C-alpha positions, 0 to 999 in steps of 0.5 A: 126554240125554249131549248135553243133559249136556255142554252143561251142564256146559261152559254151568257151566265157562264161567260158571266161568271168566267168574267166574275172570276176573273176579275177578283184580284189574286192572292198577293206575296211579293213584290210590287212590280218593279218592287225592287226597282231593278229596271230603271227609266231610260237614259233620257230620261235621266239629269244624272241620277233625278229621274224626269217625267212622271212615268219615265220609272218604270210601274211608278208615278214619281213626283218632285225630286226622285233619284234612281241611285246605284249601290256602293259609292256615291258622290260627295263621299257617301256610300248606298248599301243595297243589300237586297238589289243593284238599284234604289229610288231616293225620295229628295224634299217633298217628292214621292212614288205612287203605283195602283195595286188591284186587290180585294176589297175588305181584304187587309194587306200588309205594306213590307218595304226597306228603307234607310235615312241618307241625309239628316238624322230627322228623315221621314217616311210618310206611307199612305193608301186611300184612307189610312197613312202613318209616318215613320221617323227613320232616325233610329236604324235598328240593322246596321248592314242594309238599312231597316225592313218595315210592315205596315198593315191597310185594309182594302176599301175598294179592287184597286187602291194608290200606295204612296211613298212619300217624303214630308221634310224639307232639307238643306239637300235637296235631292236628300231624302229617304232610299226604298230599295225593296217594296211588297205587299203580302194578303193577310188571310183570317186567323183560326183558332188552333187547337188547345190553344186559346192563343191566335197565332201564337206561333207567329207563322201568319205575319208579313212578306219576308223578302228571300234573297237579304233579309235583316227581319221585318220591323212591326210597326206599334198600334198608334202606327198600324191599327190593323197590324202585319201580325194579325192576333197581336197587338205591338203596345210600345214606343218601338217596333217589335221584329218579325225574324224567319228561319232562313235567316236566323234561328227561332225555337219552331216552325218558319217565325219567330217575334226578337224583342230590340227595344228592351223596356220599350217594346212589348207586344200583347194579345188579349184572350178568352177567359173563363173567371176564376179558372186557372190556366197554363201559359207556355212560350218558348225564348232564345237567341236569333242566331244573329251575333246578339250577347249578354244575359237576356230576360223576357218578362211575361204577364197575365192576370196578376202573374208574372214569370222573367226569364233569363238565359246567356246568349253566345249569339249562336242561336238555341231556345228554353221554354217557359211556364207561367200558371196564372187565375184568370179575373174576367172573361178577358186577359191580357198576356203580355211580353216584354224584354227589360234589357237593351241589346247589340250585336257582338262585334256591331254595337250599331246593330240593335237585337233582343231576345226571341218569343215564339210558340205562345200557348195558353190552355185551361189546368184540367 
C-alpha cells in the first residue's frame, strides 16, 4: 500500500513539474503575433480603410481611428512605403493598438518596431507596457527608403504584459498619424565578460531584434527615453539615437553587428568599466563605414579617463575599417569610455538619409 501511495505522489509531482515547465514563456526573438499586419480584418469590418470593431484586426486590440493600409500610392497624392511587407496599421488621432505577450517575470525584453510619420511634422508615438512608457518624436527621418526602425527595452514585472502603441497627437486630419508596419520582440539575456576584455558587449553582438527581410538599421534611443537600453552594457548618452546595424544588410568590421554614429555631435555612446586607480590600460576599437553610401571624411573621438584620441578616414561608402588604440591611466575604480562623431553625414546620392561612421570591437585590457 505504501509503495502504491509513493508511486501516486511521484506521478502527481511529475505532472506538476511538467505543467510548471509548460507555463514558462519561451525565448522570444521574432515578430509579435500578426506583427507585420499581413493578416487583415474581414472586408465586412472595413469602412474604406478604417477598421471597425475593437478586435477586428487579428491578434490586436484597437481603440480610435485605426486604418489598415497597403503599400503604394494613396488617395490625396500620398505614397506609403511599406518595405517589410504589404500591409500596415495607421494610427489616427489618439488611436492605439495593443497586444498581450507572454513573458518571463524579471527578464529584459527589447521591442523593435518600424514606424514613420504620414502627416504632420510634430507626430509622436507613445509605446508602453504596464509600469513603463516612452514617447518618441518621429519628425526626424534618419532613413529615406522606408521609414525608421526603433528599439525600446523594458523589464517584465509579471508573466504577461500588454504592449500598446498610441498616437497621442490630434491633427486636422483625424486619420493622420504614425504608420506601423512591423513589430517584434526579443529577450535580452544577461551579459558575461569576455576573457581579456573589461568591456561588456564590446562587439555589440547582443542587441535588439533585426528584421530579416529588410533593414535600415535599428535606432537605439537615448537613456532619457530608454532607461534599460536595448544594447546591454552601453549607455546612449546623447540627444539623438545611435543605429544598430547588422552584417546581413551592412558592412561591419567584425562579427554580426556594429554601431553607426548617425547624429554627429548629438550622438554619443558610453560604458563605465571597472579599473584599478593609477594602472595603465589600452583601449582598442575598430571603425569604418557601413557600405551604405555614406561618404566623406569621417571622424570618431574616443575618451577614457583624461585621455582622448581622434581618428579619421575618408569613406567612399563601399565598406572597409581600421583599428585605433588609446593608452590611458585610470583615475579611480570606475572609468567611463565614450565615443562620438563630431561631423554630420548623408548618403552620397541621397541627402535625406542621415548616416555616419561605424564603431565595433571595443576592447580594454591592462598594460602588463
